[in-house]
C-alpha positions in Angstrom: -13.2 -4.8 3.0 -13.2 -1.2 3.9 -10.3 0.6 5.3 -11.8 0.6 8.7 -12.5 -3.1 8.4 -8.8 -3.6 7.5 -7.7 -1.6 10.6 -10.1 -3.8 12.7 -8.6 -7.0 11.0 -5.1 -5.7 11.8 -6.0 -5.2 15.4 -7.5 -8.6 15.6 -4.3 -10.1 14.6 -2.3 -8.1 17.0 -4.6 -9.3 19.8 -4.6 -13.0 18.9 -1.9 -13.7 16.3 -2.1 -17.4 16.9 -5.6 -17.3 15.3 -4.3 -16.0 12.0 -1.8 -17.6 9.6 1.1 -16.7 9.3 1.0 -14.4 12.3 1.6 -17.2 14.9 5.1 -17.0 13.5 7.0 -14.7 15.7 9.0 -13.0 12.8 5.7 -12.3 10.9 4.0 -11.1 14.1 7.0 -8.7 14.8 6.7 -7.2 11.3 3.1 -6.8 11.8 3.5 -4.9 15.1 6.0 -2.7 13.4 3.9 -2.1 10.4 0.9 -1.1 12.8 3.1 1.6 14.3 4.3 2.9 10.9 0.9 2.9 9.4 -0.7 4.7 12.4 2.1 7.3 12.3 1.3 8.0 8.5 -2.4 8.2 9.4 -1.6 10.9 12.0 1.1 12.8 10.3 0.7 12.4 6.5 -1.1 15.3 4.9 -1.6 15.1 1.0 0.1 17.9 -0.8 -1.8 20.6 -2.5 -1.3 19.3 -5.9 -2.8 15.8 -5.2 -5.7 17.4 -3.1 -6.7 19.5 -6.0 -6.2 16.6 -8.5 -8.3 14.2 -6.4 -11.0 16.7 -5.5 -11.5 17.4 -9.1 -12.4 13.7 -9.8 -16.2 13.7 -10.6 -16.5 10.4 -12.3 -16.9 7.3 -10.2 -13.7 5.4 -9.5 -13.0 2.2 -7.6 -9.6 1.9 -5.9 -8.7 -1.5 -4.9 -5.5 -2.0 -2.8 -4.1 -5.6 -2.6 -2.1 -5.9 0.7 -1.5 -7.8 4.0 -0.7 -6.5 7.4 2.8 -8.2 7.4 3.9 -6.1 4.3 6.5 -3.4 5.1 5.9 -1.4 2.0 2.1 -1.4 2.7 2.6 0.1 6.1 3.7 3.3 4.3 1.7 3.3 1.1 -1.8 2.0 2.1 -2.2 4.7 4.8 -1.1 7.4 2.4 -3.5 6.2 -0.3 -6.4 6.2 2.1 -5.5 9.8 3.3 -5.3 10.9 -0.3 -8.9 9.7 -1.3 -10.9 9.5 1.7 -12.7 12.9 1.3 -13.7 12.3 -2.4 -17.3 10.5 -2.4 -16.8 9.6 -6.0 -13.9 7.2 -5.0 -14.6 3.8 -3.4 -11.5 2.6 -1.5 -11.4 -1.1 -1.1 -8.8 -3.3 0.6 -8.3 -7.0 -0.7 -6.0 -9.4 1.1 -3.3 -11.0 -1.1 -3.5 -14.3 0.5 -7.2 -14.7 0.7 -9.8 -15.4 -2.1 -10.4 -14.2 -4.5 -6.7 -13.9 -5.0 -6.9 -10.8 -7.3 -3.1 -10.5 -6.9 -2.7 -13.5 -9.5 -3.9 -10.9 -12.2 -1.5 -8.3 -11.2 1.9 -9.9 -10.8 5.2 -7.8 -10.5 7.9 -9.6 -12.5 6.1 -12.9 -11.9 5.8 -12.3 -8.1 2.9 -11.4 -5.9 4.5 -8.1 -4.7 2.3 -5.8 -2.6 0.8 -3.4 -2.1 -0.7 -3.2 -5.5 -3.4 -0.4 -6.4 -5.8 -0.9 -9.2 -7.9 2.0 -10.0 -11.0 1.1 -12.1 -13.5 3.3 -13.9 -17.3 3.3 -13.3 -17.7 0.2 -15.5 -14.9 -1.8 -13.9 -12.1 -1.3 -16.5 -8.6 -0.8 -15.2 -7.3 2.8 -15.6 -4.2 2.6 -13.5 -2.2 -0.1 -11.9 0.5 0.9 -9.5 2.8 -0.8 -7.1 4.4 -2.4 -5.1 6.2 0.8 -4.2 7.2 4.1 -5.9 9.3 3.5 -9.1 12.3 5.3 -7.7 12.3 3.0 -4.7 11.6 0.0 -6.8 14.7 0.8 -8.8 16.8 0.9 -5.6 15.2 -2.3 -4.4 16.1 -4.1 -7.7 19.6 -2.7 -7.8 20.3 -3.7 -4.2 19.1 -7.4 -4.9 21.1 -7.6 -8.1 24.2 -6.5 -6.0 23.5 -9.3 -3.6 22.8 -7.0 -0.6 21.3 -8.7 2.5 17.6 -8.3 3.1 18.3 -6.4 6.4 20.3 -3.8 4.5 17.6 -3.5 1.8 14.8 -3.1 4.4 16.8 -0.4 6.3 17.5 1.5 3.0 13.8 1.4 2.0 12.6 2.4 5.3 14.8 5.5 5.4 13.6 6.3 1.8 10.1 6.2 2.8 10.7 8.6 5.9 12.8 11.0 3.8 10.2 10.9 0.9 7.2 11.4 3.0 4.8 10.3 0.3 5.8 12.9 -2.3 6.9 10.4 -5.0 3.6 8.3 -4.6 1.6 11.5 -5.1 3.6 12.5 -8.0 3.2 9.1 -9.7 -0.5 9.1 -9.0 -1.0 12.4 -10.7 1.1 11.4 -13.7 -0.7 8.0 -14.0 -4.3 9.6 -13.7 -3.5 12.5 -16.1 
């Protein structure tokens, strides 16, 4: 689906959560409402830095960027909006959203430590070969996440730490990692 179709799907869930699994579950629905706010904040406030703007604008070969995500995903509320903002002005980049929990289940080919962690970005060249696989979050944050889990931290504490990290970082690490991966 296109990014706009993803936004429309997100809004449909918010309007009628009982019609979409697992959003009839109050906990999932509350995460989703929070993610909608976070994503829209990034869409309004996130401005790609000069380095990534220059780098992305210089891409002249066709690329297909596929983001595997779901509206309930907290990491996606930050990264997906930023990824879209980064590439939206380059006509050589197709930006597609695929849902993790819906066929064709592309996530099964891009597991993180055996799990279906999202968001996951796959950048393919013009003949469909993978150039870059990124996700589910910037590596610095992934390291923090892994260490906190290993230390037995409760999920609420992990979520709070991650949210603060995303707010403080403002997408800088994601942009740096993209430039490095595509260089």
